[in-house]
N, C-alpha and C positions, 0 to 999 in steps of 0.2 A: 503493500498499498505504500502512495505517496504520504497520503495523511492518515491519522485516526479519526479527523472530522475535517470536514468543510461548512464553514456558517455564511452562508449567503446575506448578505446585508450589516452593514458596520451602524444601526444605530444604537440605542444605550443595550436593548436585547441581545441584540448580536455581539457588541463587543463586551459586556459583563458574561455572554456565554465562551467567548475566545478567550477572555482574562482567566478567567477560572478554570476553564480546560485547559490552559498554556499553566497556570500554576499547580496542578494537579501532575505535570509531568506527561501530558497528549499531545501529540504533534499536531499541528492548529492553522489551519489558512482561512483568513478572514477575506474575504470579497465584497469589494463595493464597486456598482456600477459608477457614482457621481467620481468627478475627477478631484473631488474636495470633501471629504467627511463632514457631516454637518450641515452640509448645503445640498438643495435650500431648509431654511429654516419652517417646521410646520408644527408652531408649538407655540402657546401662552409664555411658557417657559416658566411657569411657576411650580415649587415643588417645596415638599414638609423639609426640615431641618432633620428631624428624625428617623425617616426613613436613608438620607444618604448615610448618617451614620450607621446606622444598622446592616449598612451595604459597607461600609470601611472603605465609601469613597472620600479621602482627604479634601478637607476644606481649602480653597483654591481661590485667591481673588481674582486669578484669570480668567474661570469661567463665572463667578460668582458677580452680578452687577449689582445686587442689592438683597438687603435683608428687610423681611415684614415680621411685625407683631401680631397680627391676625387678620379680621377680617370685616366688613359692612357688608351687610346683605338688605339689599333693598328690594320691598315688595313692590309691585306696581303702581300702587300711589304715591311713593317715592319716600317712603317711611322705611328706616333703617334700625336691623338689628346690630348691637354693636359685640363683637366679639374678639377682644384684645386682651392680650397678656402684658405682663410687664418685661419679661424678654423676648428677642427674637425667637418665632418658631417654622419661620419660613425664608426661604430661597426667591428670589428671580434670578435665574439663569442668562447667563448667553450660549443659548444651546449651539450656537455652530464653535464656539471652543469645549464648552461642556463635552460635546460629542469627540471631539477630535482629541479631546485627555483622554476619554474612555479608550479609545482606541489607543493612543502612545501606551497607555497601562497596560493592555493587552499584547504591545510588541516588546515592552519591556519584559513582559513576562516570559517572551518566548514564541510567542505566536506570529506567523507570516501573513503578512498585508497587502492587500493588493487591490489598489483603486483603478476607478475605470476601468473596470475588469466586469465583463456581461456574463452572466448565467445565460448559457443558450438552452442546455437541456440536461435531462438525468437519464443513465437506463443503467439497468441491473446485469452484473454479469459475475457468477460464480458466488452469489450471496453476499456481495458486496457492491459497489456504486460506481460509475463514473460520471463524471461531472464534466462537460462540455464547457467550455472559458472562451472569450474573445477579448482580447486587450488591443485595439485600433484594429487590425489587420489582421493580427496572429490571430488565428483558432486554434485550440487546442484540447485536451483533456487531462484531466486529475482523478486519481482514486482515492476510495476515501470507505470507512467503514460505516461513519455515519454522517449525514448529510442536517446542517440543521436550516431550516429557512425561517430567517432573521429580517426577511424582503418585504414588510409590512401591506395595508389591506390592498396593495395594486401587486404584489407578490405570484410569483407564479411554480413555488417548490410546492405547496400544495396541491395544485393542480395538476403538475407533473406527477404525483405519485399518488395520487387517488385520495387526499385528503378535502373532504369538500369544506372550504373556506369563503365563499365567496359571499358578497352582502348586496343585499340588494339596497337599490337609492332610497328606497322609503325606509332604510335601517339606516341611516346614515345622518348626520347633521353636515350643513353646510357653514363651513367656518372661513371668517375672515378680518384679521388684523391689521391694524396701523403701528409702527412706533411712532409716537410722535415727542417732540419737544416745545419747550416753553410754555408748560401748561401751567395752572397754579393749585395743585394737590393741595385738597383740604387736610390731608394728615398722610403724608407718604411713606409712613410705615405700616401701613393697612392696605391688601386688596379689596377692590369691590366688584361685587357681584349684583348685578341689574336681573330681576325678575319681571315677567309678564308677557300676555299674546302681543302686546302692541309693541313692545320692545324686541323680542327674539321669540317668535313662536316656536315651540318646543326645544327650546335650548336657554340661552341666557346671555348677557352681556358684561365684559369685563373692562376693569380699568388694574393692571399691575405695575405698581411703579419701579421704576429702574434708577429712581434719582428722584433729587429733590424736586425737579420740573421735566423728567422724563418717563413716561410709562408706555405698556404694550395698550391699546383700547383696541377691543375686538370682541365679537361675539360669534354664537353657532346657531344656526337655525334648521329646523326639520323641513323640508322641501315644501312649499304651499303649493306651487302652481304661481302663485302672484307675484310679488315682489322678489328680488335677489338679494343674498345677505348684504351686496353693498351696500343697497339701497335701505335696507334696516340699518346697519352701520351709519352710513352719514346721517340719516335721521335720528339717531342716537346723539351722534357728536355736535349737531348740530342745536339738541334741547339741552345741553350743558354749558354754560356760559365759560366755565373753567377747562373745559374742552374742546370748543369751536375756536376759540384763540390760537389753540398749537398749531404747530405746524407736521406735516407730515414728513418723514424721511425715511419709512422704509414699508414696507408691506407684503405680506406672507397669507396664501390661500390653502386650504385643502379641506379633506372629506374625514370624516371621523365617525368608524362605525360603533353604533351604540345600542347592538340586540344582543350583549353579551357574549360570553363565550362560548365556542366552536364546542360541537359536538365532539370530536374526536380529534385530538392534537398528534396523535403518534401512528405510524404505520412501521413497517420492516424498516430498518436502518434510518429511520427518518423522526426528527422533533420538529414542531413549531414553536417558535417563541415572540412573544409581544404582538403588536398589532396584525400579525400573520394568523397566531390564533385567538383574536380578539380578545388578548388581554387588557383592553380600556375599558375603564369605570364607565356604565353605560349611562350615569347620572350626569357627573362632572366632564365626562371627555378626555380624562387624564390616562395616561397609558406607560407615563416613563419609569415609574417606580415599581408597576406591576411587571414591564418587563425585563427590568432589572431583575428581581426578585426570581422570577421564572426563568431565566438566563443561568442562574447560578443553579437554579435547581438541577436544570438540565447538563450543566456540564458534569455535576456530579453522578450524573445516572451516567453517562457517557463513560467516564472512568472507571464503572463499577461493568458497564458493559464489554471494554474493553478487556480488565481485567478476566472476565468470564468468557468471552469471546462470544457472546448470546446477544444477537441484533434483531431479534425479532420483536415483533409489536406487543407480543406476549410481556416480553422481560422489559422494554420502554415503557409498558405502561404504571413502572413505578413512578417517572418523572410526571405522567399526567395525574396521579393518585396525588402524589405530593404538591403540585402548583394546585390543583382543586382545593388540598385541604389549608394549603398558604392564604390564597386569595382567590380562591373560586366562590367561597360561601360569603365573602365581602362585592364580588361582582355579582352575583343575584341578586341581593339585598340590595344593590344600587338599583338593578333593572326595578324590582317591584316599587322601587318608593320613585323611580323618574314613571313608570306606568300611572302610578296614581296621580301623581304632581300633574301629568300630562291631560287628566280629566276635571282639573279645576279651573276654575272662571278667574280671570284677575280679581273678582270681587271676592272670593275663596280667597284667593293668596293673600289679600289685603288684610282678610279674619286672621288667617292663619299668623301673619304677621303681627298682629294686635298682638294678638295669644303669646305667640311667644317672648315681645318684648317685656311681658308682663312675669316672665316665669326668670327663674335663675339656670341656667342650662350649661353653664362652667365652659371648659375649655372645649374648643372642637379644632381639631387637624382635619384641615378642608383635604387631604388626601382618604381619610374616612368618614367623610361627612356622613354616607348613609347609616356607617356603624354609629355616630353619634346620634341620628335622628331617629333611631329606633331604640334607643336607649331614654329616649323620652319617658317622663312618665305616663303612665295609662290615661290621666285625664286628657292627655293630647291626642293621644290614638284616637280616642273615643271621637275629641272634637274635631278630628280628621274627618272621620266615618259620618259623622254626623252631617257635613258640608254635600257627601256624594249620592 
């Protein structure tokens, strides 16, 4: 074999898989189709400090733009729920640099990395895999024992190997975000979330500060057949004085799957990680932490598979079972909360906001927002049920 594992896609999930696998002594190839890892950015760039510490990712000013201490969550009537701590609990990253450094950490651990290299196909041969790759005009093959599909929602590893991971348009949000400067942020230490059908039907709008007067301003919507995400975002900005005077210096767009995890993420010699396995939180649209957690689990199972020379679907189900135990329950909780919220009118959301503002709900980690909501007292659940 040329490699124990070939990982296709150098996002957070792929790079964490490569880094962990290399640290475990495996021969690893990480392939990225783009010429520069981390580009283009398709992310709000917010994440929790706790999650990065858990994953052993060092704090580095080169990829941490700003620290935040909590959230303002606005109901459709403009009134807000304030959840702010005394100490920072979140980062707003420079994803371009964050992804690049994750790949650098993987390379330092011993992984081979090839950029501007496209995966063209996969074929089985004597119980192993051959991956067809293309770099500029050079087409060649490498062999491996296990391939990891970390190639995102548009990836083809699942399709090539019989894993159903297609996402219907109705199961995605359409997202657009500007990086803006010259803003007069009321509190640059908090992330802001705006709810409401008129603001972002089927999603929400956000303002994630990256400095005293810099922020990512964006939103995600479910396809309605009416206005585009651009139109909703431009209206949102123009309706807020502190935003409409800012200058746009960057823009990112992309789709986010919100249907929950796929039914099966493994088959013989194959694992799917991150967006390719739909490890995206259906409620928040965040997937970075889950992708890295699942990548680390994948690497450990690949090490065991190599040690036992067992690359069957039955053996690799250890990965499936472990990631479902670690993050799967949270993803399904988020899906249930999202489905409830989608049924609510703006007036009902206003009533819930008023109810919550009268309660002391404690800390809220945006990464675990659905878990936090389900920990609310029974009277809150009964109140929501009464609205439906």
